Legacy VTK file of the C-alpha trace (Angstrom):
# vtk DataFile Version 3.0
C-alpha trace
ASCII
DATASET POLYDATA
POINTS 432 float
6.473 -8.212 29.080
3.653 -8.010 26.438
0.133 -8.116 27.492
-2.357 -10.698 26.158
-5.115 -9.258 24.103
-8.653 -10.457 25.119
-10.388 -12.630 22.571
-13.842 -11.279 21.564
-16.717 -13.809 21.606
-20.241 -12.996 20.394
-22.766 -14.878 22.602
-26.100 -14.880 24.289
-26.770 -13.651 27.855
-27.296 -17.245 29.002
-24.137 -18.594 27.388
-22.252 -15.657 28.680
-22.687 -16.783 32.187
-21.101 -20.080 31.455
-17.982 -18.296 30.083
-17.482 -15.981 33.091
-14.640 -18.121 34.367
-12.466 -17.667 31.140
-10.055 -14.747 32.312
-8.520 -14.270 28.650
-11.875 -13.879 26.880
-14.139 -10.753 26.601
-17.735 -11.759 25.986
-20.297 -9.646 24.222
-23.936 -10.545 24.885
-26.266 -10.129 21.992
-28.797 -8.251 24.111
-26.109 -5.465 24.831
-25.675 -4.711 21.038
-29.042 -5.623 19.664
-30.053 -2.038 19.031
-26.839 -1.191 17.271
-27.343 -4.158 14.791
-30.188 -2.316 13.206
-27.935 0.600 12.382
-25.615 -1.614 10.302
-22.403 -3.465 10.782
-20.231 -0.460 11.694
-22.522 0.631 14.434
-22.673 -2.983 15.671
-18.894 -3.412 15.597
-18.572 -0.044 17.479
-21.128 -1.173 20.305
-19.364 -4.443 20.573
-16.058 -2.648 20.838
-17.214 -0.479 23.569
-18.503 -3.440 25.557
-15.126 -5.173 25.079
-13.171 -2.014 26.091
-15.151 -1.878 29.363
-14.333 -5.423 30.076
-10.615 -4.698 29.331
-10.743 -1.883 31.728
-12.363 -4.070 34.457
-9.769 -6.845 33.745
-6.786 -4.412 33.980
-8.030 -2.869 37.208
-8.758 -6.291 38.729
-5.257 -7.325 37.825
-3.854 -4.267 39.725
-5.946 -4.184 42.868
-7.767 -7.583 42.801
-11.273 -8.687 42.037
-14.188 -6.417 42.544
-16.006 -6.799 45.986
-13.182 -8.997 47.317
-12.193 -8.449 50.814
-9.394 -6.068 51.447
-6.335 -8.139 52.562
-3.014 -7.348 53.810
-1.288 -8.060 50.559
-3.834 -5.962 48.500
-2.462 -2.740 47.159
-5.708 -1.100 46.394
-9.483 -1.249 45.942
-12.278 -0.506 43.474
-13.528 3.045 43.941
-16.789 3.296 42.026
-16.856 4.693 38.517
-16.536 7.936 36.672
-17.219 9.405 33.130
-14.578 10.089 30.674
-14.055 10.603 26.982
-12.525 8.138 24.497
-11.552 8.729 20.845
-13.906 7.209 18.266
-12.948 7.899 14.652
-12.891 11.797 14.388
-14.937 12.478 17.529
-14.964 11.939 21.262
-17.630 10.087 23.036
-18.340 9.955 26.860
-18.375 6.535 28.572
-18.390 5.237 32.082
-15.138 3.715 33.321
-14.108 2.070 36.546
-12.051 3.806 39.163
-9.540 2.372 41.592
-7.356 3.760 44.466
-4.302 2.473 45.971
-4.271 1.797 49.718
-1.654 4.447 50.458
-3.584 7.008 48.273
-3.646 7.940 44.628
-5.699 6.997 41.714
-5.014 3.804 39.753
-3.898 4.802 36.152
-5.019 2.328 33.609
-2.856 1.754 30.409
-6.047 0.678 28.481
-7.866 3.936 29.189
-4.782 5.937 28.262
-4.622 4.167 24.923
-8.228 4.752 23.946
-8.383 8.280 25.245
-5.136 9.439 23.516
-5.903 12.499 21.267
-3.106 11.329 18.984
-5.600 9.174 17.310
-8.040 12.009 16.897
-5.315 14.282 15.387
-4.238 11.645 12.939
-7.821 11.341 11.512
-8.169 15.152 11.482
-4.942 15.540 9.483
-5.867 12.775 7.108
-9.350 14.411 6.269
-7.835 17.926 6.094
-5.211 16.680 3.586
-7.931 14.962 1.722
-9.574 18.389 1.163
-12.392 18.124 3.801
-13.155 21.605 5.148
-13.142 22.102 8.859
-16.886 22.886 8.898
-17.730 19.621 7.121
-15.869 17.126 9.387
-19.297 16.461 11.225
-20.884 15.546 7.925
-18.253 12.867 6.988
-18.280 11.311 10.491
-18.670 7.605 10.405
-22.182 6.278 10.982
-21.440 4.417 14.219
-24.582 5.102 16.141
-22.761 7.173 18.708
-22.926 11.023 19.015
-19.863 12.765 20.102
-17.843 16.057 20.545
-14.743 17.494 19.046
-16.232 17.804 15.575
-17.002 21.478 15.519
-15.123 23.752 12.948
-13.046 25.246 15.913
-12.217 21.961 17.551
-11.146 20.428 14.173
-8.994 23.453 13.400
-7.308 23.446 16.843
-6.449 19.742 16.494
-4.964 20.215 12.993
-2.938 23.126 14.251
-1.571 20.970 17.082
-0.864 18.068 14.721
0.936 20.206 12.231
2.941 21.952 14.848
4.210 18.463 15.695
5.058 17.896 12.057
7.077 21.142 11.963
9.045 20.080 15.154
9.588 16.532 13.583
10.926 18.077 10.247
12.996 20.920 11.727
14.461 19.436 14.797
15.137 15.787 13.706
18.542 14.394 14.302
20.202 13.890 10.966
23.436 12.368 12.308
22.194 8.829 11.490
21.535 9.587 7.789
24.167 8.269 5.433
23.868 11.312 3.316
24.929 11.060 -0.362
23.046 13.780 -2.112
21.219 17.015 -1.150
18.684 18.824 -3.252
17.459 22.396 -2.651
14.795 24.253 -4.364
12.220 26.919 -3.723
8.496 27.433 -4.071
6.343 30.421 -3.759
3.450 30.466 -1.326
1.223 33.564 -1.091
3.973 35.737 -2.413
6.680 34.471 -0.145
9.587 32.248 -1.175
10.234 29.084 0.837
13.273 27.107 0.290
13.103 23.348 1.012
15.730 20.611 1.289
15.653 16.889 0.441
18.407 14.316 1.178
19.022 11.118 -0.670
20.768 8.541 1.441
23.284 5.986 0.521
20.575 3.311 0.134
18.550 5.556 -2.169
15.951 6.524 0.241
14.612 10.264 0.015
14.177 12.244 3.316
12.859 15.872 3.600
15.083 17.614 6.013
14.238 21.221 6.263
12.797 24.433 5.042
13.342 28.239 5.418
11.068 31.124 4.669
12.580 34.268 2.940
11.609 37.020 0.507
13.739 35.349 -2.201
15.794 32.340 -2.881
18.830 34.281 -1.665
22.235 33.192 -0.320
21.490 34.143 3.230
18.300 32.158 3.479
19.947 29.081 1.860
23.135 29.380 3.899
21.036 29.445 7.146
19.211 26.425 5.946
22.229 24.441 5.170
24.046 25.485 8.337
21.061 24.381 10.372
21.209 20.889 8.654
24.918 20.612 9.599
24.144 21.696 13.242
21.573 18.870 13.342
24.159 16.304 12.431
24.053 16.292 8.608
27.264 14.541 7.569
29.197 15.823 4.478
32.888 15.356 5.348
33.058 12.258 3.332
31.756 14.219 0.270
28.297 15.201 -0.844
26.511 15.900 -4.121
24.428 18.918 -4.338
21.911 18.987 -7.192
20.665 22.464 -7.841
18.690 24.528 -10.440
20.558 27.455 -12.038
20.283 29.844 -8.993
23.635 31.508 -8.302
22.397 31.981 -4.525
22.153 28.302 -4.102
25.611 27.628 -5.584
27.176 30.204 -3.305
25.508 28.815 -0.196
26.639 25.327 -0.976
30.192 26.452 -1.445
30.084 28.573 1.836
28.623 25.701 4.020
30.169 22.586 2.437
33.310 23.990 0.970
35.426 21.600 -1.116
33.523 18.588 0.234
30.641 19.211 -2.085
30.406 18.545 -5.799
27.587 20.442 -7.676
25.402 19.050 -10.429
23.289 21.641 -12.172
19.832 20.635 -13.346
19.842 19.937 -16.987
16.087 20.629 -17.378
16.419 24.126 -15.932
19.330 24.786 -18.264
17.338 23.671 -21.212
14.368 25.914 -20.253
16.730 28.890 -19.578
18.499 28.600 -22.970
15.452 28.147 -25.047
13.704 30.951 -23.266
16.151 33.245 -25.070
15.300 31.859 -28.501
12.539 32.661 -31.044
9.707 30.173 -31.089
10.801 28.722 -34.398
14.185 27.554 -33.113
13.286 26.358 -29.632
12.206 22.807 -30.461
15.241 21.990 -32.420
17.815 23.488 -30.015
16.234 21.800 -27.051
16.385 18.561 -28.769
20.122 19.084 -29.321
20.606 20.093 -25.719
18.825 17.021 -24.520
21.186 14.839 -26.551
24.209 16.740 -25.376
23.234 16.391 -21.689
22.336 12.778 -22.052
25.838 11.925 -23.290
27.522 9.553 -20.813
30.906 10.872 -21.934
31.346 14.208 -19.968
34.189 15.418 -22.103
32.316 14.818 -25.399
29.107 16.450 -23.950
30.932 19.390 -22.804
32.798 19.948 -26.115
29.370 19.677 -28.005
27.708 22.202 -25.606
30.497 24.642 -26.244
30.227 24.168 -30.035
26.498 24.868 -29.859
27.147 27.965 -27.740
29.537 29.168 -30.439
26.922 28.564 -33.178
24.291 30.582 -31.188
26.510 33.435 -30.301
26.164 35.467 -33.378
22.459 35.605 -33.587
21.406 34.788 -30.089
24.246 35.990 -27.809
22.180 35.840 -24.532
21.086 32.168 -25.222
24.817 31.368 -25.751
25.816 33.094 -22.451
23.007 31.232 -20.608
24.359 27.986 -22.024
27.900 28.720 -20.936
27.100 29.779 -17.445
27.966 27.064 -15.092
28.347 24.638 -18.081
31.018 22.506 -16.483
28.685 21.571 -13.626
26.240 20.127 -15.968
28.329 17.109 -16.421
29.436 16.355 -12.827
27.461 13.014 -12.488
28.611 11.788 -15.932
32.250 12.896 -15.011
32.097 10.605 -11.995
31.224 7.707 -14.260
27.627 7.224 -13.169
25.449 5.911 -15.891
21.853 4.715 -16.604
18.896 5.386 -14.324
20.846 6.910 -11.516
22.523 9.439 -13.788
19.100 10.485 -15.142
17.873 10.802 -11.704
20.635 12.973 -10.479
21.088 15.331 -13.387
17.895 17.110 -12.635
15.918 18.218 -9.645
12.800 16.037 -10.355
13.041 14.307 -6.921
12.671 17.498 -5.010
10.156 18.916 -7.532
7.919 15.978 -6.991
7.861 16.617 -3.323
7.185 20.358 -3.990
4.300 19.335 -6.282
2.734 17.507 -3.369
3.241 20.512 -1.167
1.457 22.834 -3.661
-1.534 20.389 -3.778
-1.735 20.492 0.016
-1.223 24.204 0.397
-3.654 24.927 -2.567
-6.550 24.131 -0.246
-5.806 27.048 1.973
-7.923 30.003 1.302
-6.412 32.537 3.707
-2.825 32.598 4.944
-2.507 34.231 8.341
1.343 34.348 8.942
4.650 32.674 8.309
4.063 30.122 10.964
0.980 28.847 9.323
2.948 28.533 6.035
5.596 26.459 7.754
3.029 24.215 9.330
1.226 23.522 6.148
4.428 23.161 3.955
6.037 20.807 6.644
2.829 18.738 6.616
2.999 18.636 2.771
6.556 17.474 2.734
5.835 14.687 5.303
2.807 13.792 3.291
4.937 13.546 0.106
7.468 11.282 1.881
4.733 8.750 2.561
4.716 7.963 -1.171
8.434 8.160 -1.688
10.242 5.298 -3.450
13.999 4.856 -3.476
15.645 6.788 -6.196
15.763 5.224 -9.567
19.131 3.502 -10.019
19.621 3.105 -6.316
21.756 -0.056 -6.838
24.535 2.220 -7.879
24.262 4.460 -4.842
27.136 2.618 -2.993
29.362 3.196 -5.940
28.248 6.905 -6.201
29.258 7.454 -2.498
32.699 5.985 -3.178
33.258 7.985 -6.346
32.168 11.281 -4.498
34.648 10.594 -1.727
37.423 10.005 -4.181
36.620 13.187 -6.076
36.536 15.443 -2.951
39.746 13.889 -1.482
42.100 13.346 -4.471
45.121 13.240 -2.292
43.887 10.254 -0.361
42.997 8.482 -3.560
46.300 9.089 -4.967
48.037 7.825 -1.850
45.823 4.616 -1.997
46.884 4.147 -5.622
50.448 4.548 -4.755
50.128 2.025 -2.012
48.602 -0.485 -4.356
51.605 -0.083 -6.755
54.028 -0.517 -3.930
LINES 1 433
432 0 1 2 3 4 5 6 7 8 9 10 11 12 13 14 15 16 17 18 19 20 21 22 23 24 25 26 27 28 29 30 31 32 33 34 35 36 37 38 39 40 41 42 43 44 45 46 47 48 49 50 51 52 53 54 55 56 57 58 59 60 61 62 63 64 65 66 67 68 69 70 71 72 73 74 75 76 77 78 79 80 81 82 83 84 85 86 87 88 89 90 91 92 93 94 95 96 97 98 99 100 101 102 103 104 105 106 107 108 109 110 111 112 113 114 115 116 117 118 119 120 121 122 123 124 125 126 127 128 129 130 131 132 133 134 135 136 137 138 139 140 141 142 143 144 145 146 147 148 149 150 151 152 153 154 155 156 157 158 159 160 161 162 163 164 165 166 167 168 169 170 171 172 173 174 175 176 177 178 179 180 181 182 183 184 185 186 187 188 189 190 191 192 193 194 195 196 197 198 199 200 201 202 203 204 205 206 207 208 209 210 211 212 213 214 215 216 217 218 219 220 221 222 223 224 225 226 227 228 229 230 231 232 233 234 235 236 237 238 239 240 241 242 243 244 245 246 247 248 249 250 251 252 253 254 255 256 257 258 259 260 261 262 263 264 265 266 267 268 269 270 271 272 273 274 275 276 277 278 279 280 281 282 283 284 285 286 287 288 289 290 291 292 293 294 295 296 297 298 299 300 301 302 303 304 305 306 307 308 309 310 311 312 313 314 315 316 317 318 319 320 321 322 323 324 325 326 327 328 329 330 331 332 333 334 335 336 337 338 339 340 341 342 343 344 345 346 347 348 349 350 351 352 353 354 355 356 357 358 359 360 361 362 363 364 365 366 367 368 369 370 371 372 373 374 375 376 377 378 379 380 381 382 383 384 385 386 387 388 389 390 391 392 393 394 395 396 397 398 399 400 401 402 403 404 405 406 407 408 409 410 411 412 413 414 415 416 417 418 419 420 421 422 423 424 425 426 427 428 429 430 431
């Protein structure tokens, strides 16, 4: 059963007395907040809010144990028991206020839901994280506190740091322990970033409705097979579904390719990033030839006909082989997997979205912005906290993948590609 929220009414002390009989209204006498009005609207609103909060506390306690000063009857479960001082969260600080106490007849303190809500440190941690991600240094949180006419605690550098650590530890747990069994996984992207000399591998899932979800990270010296395999195996342990078929979009790393094959086996199709391939190939060429070759590669990889694109790519490799054998070898390496999405028959915006790793690199870009504010890295746990926070921060601005209206078709096509025997059987049944 939902509770009714009191209606706030600004009034004079005289008029307030006439309103005392209205149980669903919280009244604020002008005399109670007159001093705060001189400090501006925010300070006035804060003072009025504190008056209302006290009335809400009184109303809740009265609803549990009865009206204050009423005679203790046989049906009364408790009584008022004076008042005590406690702290509630106001913006990015804590302030001390007086609150009513109640005790049950058979012993024990009356717990008030209203108090638990306003005293919750989750509110404080949320503000701290928002300001830290906005680039406010721990020592400057007191300087950016709201001018609400109230002094408080929990704004020191150490207090802000402790709350940020606690909040980001929660972020790590949410990211690394989340149940993935409810995700209708269609695509997984894996990539790495370097933070203070250490390679961190991160994973992003694109669901059947086109939504993007960060799902995991692993720390390692390099983007090696062991690290990536452990990451993918952990995703599977947490419920990631891939038996129906999954598309893995990767850069040119052989370690990533081996890990995908080891964990997903024949259930995975691999699409290599065309942008990485273009950069790798042109990196072997002299400056004078790079622009022209890159233009040809872009045209080849944009071809919706996979067979034609593959043929043109091999022809270009043959042309490069004599003068630039390493560029030709780079082009031929994993070439067949440059056309996986096109081979499935996916076209338009979705094909452009899934033939490169831009989706996960966009997330990594946000992580770099967030982690770039750290001056000193203490240990790997600190890196994981900040990176997880950056990934969650990136998710807040995610939009569905471009071309998401084709995602249902993509899921079907992947399923047919990884289970050709089932597809052939269905075709035979249709003919029969």
